[in-house]
C-alpha positions as CSV (number, residue, x, y, z in Angstrom):
1,M,168.4,149.9,206.7
2,R,170.4,146.7,207.4
3,L,169.7,145.9,211.2
4,I,171.1,143.3,213.4
5,L,168.8,142.0,216.3
6,L,170.9,140.5,219.0
7,N,169.5,138.4,221.7
8,H,170.6,135.1,223.5
9,E,166.8,133.9,222.9
10,F,165.2,133.2,219.7
11,P,162.4,130.6,219.1
12,P,162.1,127.8,219.8
13,V,164.8,128.9,222.7
14,G,163.5,131.4,225.2
15,G,160.5,133.2,226.5
16,G,158.7,136.5,226.0
17,A,162.0,138.2,224.5
18,A,162.3,135.5,222.0
19,T,159.0,135.8,220.7
20,A,159.5,139.8,220.6
21,T,162.7,139.4,218.6
22,A,160.9,136.9,216.1
23,R,158.0,139.2,215.6
24,L,159.9,142.5,215.3
25,A,162.3,140.8,212.9
26,E,159.4,139.6,210.8
27,Q,157.9,143.1,210.7
28,L,161.1,144.9,210.0
29,V,161.6,142.7,207.1
30,A,158.0,143.6,206.0
31,L,158.6,147.2,206.2
32,G,161.6,146.8,203.8
33,H,164.6,146.4,205.9
34,A,167.4,143.8,205.9
35,V,167.6,141.8,209.2
36,R,169.9,139.5,210.6
37,V,169.4,137.9,214.1
38,V,172.3,136.7,216.1
39,T,171.3,134.5,218.8
40,S,172.5,131.3,220.7
41,G,172.4,127.9,219.3
42,M,170.8,124.6,220.7
43,K,171.2,121.0,219.7
44,D,169.1,120.3,216.5
45,Q,168.9,124.0,215.5
46,P,170.8,124.7,212.2
47,A,173.8,127.3,212.7
48,E,172.0,129.6,209.7
49,S,168.4,129.8,208.8
50,N,165.8,132.0,207.6
51,W,162.8,133.4,209.6
52,R,160.1,134.9,207.5
53,G,162.8,136.9,205.3
54,A,165.3,137.5,208.3
55,E,168.6,135.8,208.3
56,V,169.0,133.8,211.8
57,V,172.6,133.0,212.9
58,R,173.1,130.8,215.9
59,L,176.3,130.6,217.8
60,A,177.9,127.2,218.8
61,D,175.3,125.0,220.5
62,N,175.4,125.9,224.1
63,R,171.8,125.8,225.4
64,R,170.5,123.1,227.3
65,S,167.0,124.6,228.4
66,V,164.4,125.5,225.9
67,Q,163.3,128.4,228.5
68,A,165.3,129.9,231.0
69,P,169.2,130.0,230.6
70,G,171.5,129.2,233.5
71,T,174.4,131.6,234.3
72,S,177.1,129.3,232.7
73,E,174.9,129.5,229.4
74,L,174.9,133.2,229.4
75,L,178.7,133.6,230.0
76,R,179.2,131.2,227.1
77,F,176.9,133.4,224.9
78,L,179.1,136.3,226.1
79,V,182.5,134.5,224.9
80,Q,181.1,133.4,221.6
81,G,179.5,136.7,220.7
82,A,182.5,138.5,221.6
83,R,184.4,136.3,219.1
84,R,181.7,136.3,216.3
85,L,179.8,139.7,216.5
86,P,182.3,141.8,215.0
87,G,182.6,139.8,211.9
88,E,178.9,139.6,211.7
89,L,178.6,143.2,211.7
90,R,181.4,143.6,209.0
91,D,179.9,140.7,207.1
92,F,176.5,142.2,207.1
93,R,177.4,145.7,206.9
94,A,175.2,146.7,209.6
95,D,173.5,150.2,209.9
96,A,172.4,149.6,213.3
97,V,172.0,147.3,216.2
98,L,168.8,146.4,218.3
99,A,170.2,144.5,221.5
100,F,167.5,142.6,223.8
101,F,168.5,142.9,227.6
102,N,171.1,145.0,229.1
103,L,173.1,141.6,229.7
104,P,174.3,139.7,228.1
105,S,173.3,141.2,224.6
106,G,173.5,144.9,225.6
107,W,177.0,144.8,227.0
108,L,178.2,142.6,224.1
109,A,176.9,145.2,221.6
110,A,178.1,148.0,223.6
111,R,181.5,146.7,224.0
112,T,181.6,145.7,220.2
113,L,180.5,149.2,219.1
114,R,182.4,151.3,221.6
115,R,184.6,153.0,219.0
116,A,182.0,152.5,216.0
117,P,179.7,154.9,214.7
118,V,176.8,152.3,214.3
119,P,173.8,153.4,216.1
120,L,172.5,151.0,219.1
121,I,169.3,150.8,220.8
122,V,169.2,148.6,223.7
123,S,165.8,147.2,225.1
124,P,165.7,146.1,228.7
125,R,163.0,143.2,229.2
126,G,162.7,142.8,233.0
127,S,165.1,140.6,234.9
128,D,168.2,142.5,233.5
129,V,166.9,145.7,235.0
130,P,168.3,146.6,238.5
131,G,165.2,146.7,241.1
132,F,163.3,144.2,239.1
133,R,161.7,142.3,241.7
134,G,162.7,138.6,241.6
135,G,165.5,139.2,238.9
136,R,168.8,137.7,238.6
137,L,170.7,141.0,239.9
138,R,170.9,140.2,243.5
139,G,173.9,139.6,245.8
140,T,177.4,139.1,244.3
141,L,176.1,138.8,240.8
142,G,174.1,142.2,241.0
143,C,177.1,144.0,242.3
144,C,179.4,142.8,239.4
145,A,176.6,143.4,236.9
146,R,175.7,147.0,237.7
147,P,178.8,148.8,236.2
148,L,178.4,146.8,233.0
149,I,174.8,148.0,232.8
150,R,175.9,151.5,233.4
151,S,178.2,151.2,230.5
152,V,175.4,149.7,228.4
153,L,173.1,152.5,229.0
154,D,175.7,155.2,228.5
155,R,176.8,153.7,225.2
156,A,173.2,153.0,223.9
157,D,171.8,155.8,221.7
158,F,168.3,155.0,222.8
159,V,167.0,152.8,225.6
160,A,163.7,151.1,224.9
161,P,162.3,149.1,227.5
162,N,158.8,147.6,226.8
163,S,157.0,148.8,229.6
164,R,156.5,152.1,231.8
165,H,157.5,150.1,234.8
166,L,160.9,149.0,233.4
167,A,161.5,152.7,232.1
168,E,160.9,153.9,235.7
169,L,163.4,151.3,237.2
170,T,165.7,152.2,234.4
171,V,165.9,155.8,235.1
172,G,165.9,155.3,238.9
173,F,169.1,153.2,238.3
174,M,170.7,155.8,236.0
175,P,168.9,159.0,236.0
176,A,171.1,160.2,233.1
177,A,169.6,157.6,230.8
178,G,166.1,159.4,231.2
179,V,166.7,161.6,228.2
180,K,167.1,158.8,225.9
181,T,164.7,156.5,227.3
182,R,161.6,155.5,225.2
183,V,159.1,153.0,225.9
184,V,158.3,150.7,222.9
185,P,155.7,148.2,224.0
186,N,155.3,144.6,222.9
187,G,152.5,143.9,220.5
188,V,150.3,141.1,219.1
189,V,150.1,139.5,215.7
190,A,147.1,141.4,214.0
191,E,145.7,138.5,212.1
192,S,145.6,136.6,215.5
193,V,143.1,138.9,217.1
194,A,139.8,136.9,217.8
195,E,136.6,138.4,216.6
196,R,134.7,137.7,219.7
197,P,135.3,136.8,223.5
198,A,136.6,133.3,224.4
199,S,134.6,130.7,226.5
200,S,135.1,127.2,227.6
201,E,131.3,126.6,227.2
202,S,131.4,124.7,230.3
203,R,129.7,125.0,233.7
204,A,133.1,125.1,235.3
205,L,135.1,128.3,235.5
206,H,138.0,127.4,233.3
207,L,141.3,129.3,234.2
208,I,144.6,129.4,232.4
209,C,148.2,130.7,233.0
210,V,151.1,130.5,230.6
211,G,154.7,131.0,231.7
212,Q,157.9,129.5,232.9
213,L,157.7,127.5,236.2
214,I,160.2,129.6,238.0
215,G,159.9,131.3,241.6
216,R,158.9,134.7,240.2
217,K,155.8,133.6,238.4
218,R,154.5,132.6,241.9
219,V,152.2,129.6,240.4
220,D,152.2,128.2,244.0
221,L,149.7,131.3,244.7
222,L,147.4,130.1,241.6
223,L,147.2,126.7,243.3
224,L,146.3,128.2,246.8
225,A,143.7,130.5,245.1
226,V,142.1,127.6,243.3
227,R,142.1,125.8,246.5
228,Q,139.8,128.7,247.9
229,L,137.3,128.3,245.0
230,L,136.5,124.8,246.0
231,P,133.7,123.3,246.2
232,R,132.9,125.6,243.2
233,S,133.6,123.8,240.1
234,A,136.7,125.2,238.6
235,R,139.8,124.1,236.6
236,L,143.4,125.5,236.3
237,T,145.4,124.8,233.2
238,I,149.1,125.7,233.4
239,V,151.2,125.9,230.4
240,G,154.9,125.9,230.8
241,D,157.8,124.3,232.1
242,G,160.6,124.9,234.3
243,P,162.7,123.9,237.6
244,L,159.6,124.1,240.0
245,R,157.2,121.8,238.2
246,P,157.8,118.9,240.3
247,R,157.3,120.9,243.4
248,L,154.2,122.6,242.2
249,Q,152.7,119.1,241.1
250,R,153.4,118.0,244.6
251,Q,151.7,121.1,246.1
252,A,148.7,120.5,243.9
253,S,148.5,117.0,245.3
254,R,148.8,118.0,248.8
255,L,145.9,120.6,248.2
256,G,143.6,117.9,246.7
257,L,143.8,119.5,243.4
258,G,144.9,116.4,241.5
259,Q,141.8,116.5,239.5
260,T,141.5,120.2,239.2
261,V,144.8,121.4,237.8
262,D,146.3,120.2,234.5
263,F,150.2,120.8,233.9
264,L,150.6,120.7,230.4
265,G,154.3,121.5,230.2
266,W,155.8,123.4,227.4
267,Q,153.6,123.8,224.3
268,P,154.6,124.7,220.5
269,R,153.5,128.3,220.0
270,E,151.0,127.4,217.4
271,R,149.0,125.6,220.2
272,I,148.8,128.5,222.5
273,A,146.1,130.5,220.9
274,P,143.4,127.5,220.5
275,L,144.3,126.6,224.3
276,L,143.7,130.0,225.4
277,R,140.2,130.3,223.4
278,R,138.9,127.2,225.3
279,H,139.3,128.9,228.7
280,D,137.3,131.7,230.6
281,I,140.1,133.8,232.2
282,Y,143.6,134.4,231.9
283,V,145.4,134.4,235.4
284,S,148.8,135.6,236.5
285,A,150.3,135.8,240.1
286,S,153.9,136.8,238.8
287,D,155.7,138.9,241.3
288,A,157.4,141.0,238.4
289,E,156.8,141.5,234.6
290,G,158.0,143.9,232.0
291,M,155.3,143.8,229.5
292,S,153.8,140.3,229.3
293,N,153.5,138.7,225.9
294,A,151.3,135.9,227.6
295,C,148.7,138.8,228.9
296,L,148.7,140.4,225.5
297,E,148.1,137.1,223.7
298,A,145.5,136.2,226.1
299,M,143.7,139.5,225.5
300,A,144.0,138.9,221.8
301,A,142.3,135.4,222.3
302,G,139.4,137.2,223.7
303,L,139.9,136.4,227.6
304,P,139.5,138.7,230.5
305,V,142.5,138.9,232.8
306,V,143.0,138.5,236.4
307,T,146.6,139.6,237.3
308,T,148.7,140.7,240.3
309,A,150.2,144.3,240.3
310,N,153.4,143.2,238.8
311,G,154.4,145.9,236.2
312,S,152.4,144.6,233.3
313,H,149.1,145.1,235.1
314,D,149.1,148.6,233.6
315,L,147.8,146.7,230.4
316,V,144.6,145.6,232.4
317,R,144.0,148.9,234.0
318,E,144.5,150.8,230.7
319,S,142.1,148.4,228.6
320,G,139.6,147.5,231.3
321,C,140.0,144.1,230.2
322,G,139.9,142.6,233.9
323,L,140.9,142.9,237.5
324,V,144.2,143.7,239.3
325,V,145.0,142.3,243.0
326,P,148.0,143.1,245.3
327,L,151.1,140.9,245.0
328,G,151.1,137.7,246.8
329,D,147.4,138.0,247.7
330,S,145.8,134.4,246.9
331,A,142.6,135.4,248.6
332,G,142.5,138.3,246.3
333,L,142.9,136.4,243.3
334,A,140.2,133.9,244.3
335,A,137.8,137.0,244.9
336,A,138.6,138.3,241.5
337,W,137.9,135.0,240.0
338,R,134.5,134.9,241.7
339,K,133.8,138.6,240.6
340,L,134.1,137.3,237.0
341,D,132.1,134.1,237.5
342,N,129.6,135.7,235.4
343,V,129.4,135.2,231.7
344,A,128.2,138.9,230.7
345,E,130.9,140.4,232.9
346,R,133.6,138.3,231.4
347,Q,132.4,139.1,227.9
348,R,132.3,142.9,228.8
349,C,136.0,142.6,230.0
350,A,137.2,140.5,227.2
351,A,135.6,142.9,224.6
352,A,137.6,145.9,226.0
353,G,140.9,143.7,225.9
354,L,140.1,142.9,222.1
355,Q,139.6,146.5,221.5
356,Y,142.8,147.4,223.2
357,V,145.1,145.0,221.4
358,R,143.9,145.9,217.9
359,Q,146.0,149.0,218.5
360,R,148.9,147.2,220.0
361,T,150.6,145.4,216.9
362,W,154.0,144.1,216.3
363,R,153.9,146.2,213.1
364,R,153.4,149.3,215.3
365,S,156.2,148.4,217.6
366,A,158.8,147.8,214.6
367,E,157.7,151.2,213.3
368,Q,158.7,152.9,216.6
369,F,161.9,151.1,216.6
370,V,162.5,152.4,213.2
371,Q,161.6,156.0,214.0
372,L,164.3,155.7,216.8
373,F,166.9,154.3,214.5
374,E,166.2,157.4,212.0
375,Q,166.5,159.9,214.6
376,V,169.9,158.6,215.5
377,G,170.8,158.7,211.8
378,G,169.5,162.3,211.6
């Protein structure tokens, strides 16, 4: 098949959905399909390139942030995509389209294909789903977006969120979409799965979190929880950047954590796995997730996981790789870390996580999408 993957995010631009798009493109090519990724541009990124066999077409340079886009950037992607996507479909002779997020890509694809027989799969990822805690769809923006999302779900041949939580929110928003909703989970790179549990090999308990420094991620709770561990020797590494970084650094200073918390900022993807393997526990206090790539990658690196009940916690419960605490509970996070302040228990949880992710590869996810397209094609 000739497949277009449409997403306003693609490495080095974006977060988890960017990673998913890149990994799925790679695996779809490996399965013998022709793939073109249509995404947003950014300064210093070429308009056309190749990603492990997949064509990458970037629209005009409009992104300023490597991670989370602003509303104006999303609108510019819509305008540029409306102009360019019809031509990309004709030029590539696309057999099908996979669009990530209901908005902007899902709506853009649905609008372009409204009278075309080309199959469309839309993959909601989190903040684009009504009811997602801490998402963009609140107030006036949410009121304006909901009719557009309904039109996307109505046009899509399949709706493929990456977690059960997002599937439930989608069907709750539009019950008619239930008959064509299929969960296609995120995966890991098979070759990246560690052979054994990770360890900092230190007397101190080394914690690590990877993600954007935005309100929904609740890194402020992690800082409060670390403060409750003192005077026990512990360190927290925060990987990622975002608008809240200055505020979080000030909070860490006020809490007396200046020598305890390391803000590493945004890091190239190739550095993440080695960083993870030098720690003891992966931690997340996020209010809401779809299926967290960062959590899966931590499991693949051999780390136990402590997370809030934010949607992606099903990974932890299903695999037995760690502990889940209530949303917003800094004391619960600290208590969970104390429970894992034991090498043997951490290794047991990490081993369970490793066994779990060996069955959750990007190749398997790509095969599931292919099966859905084949069902539409009949």
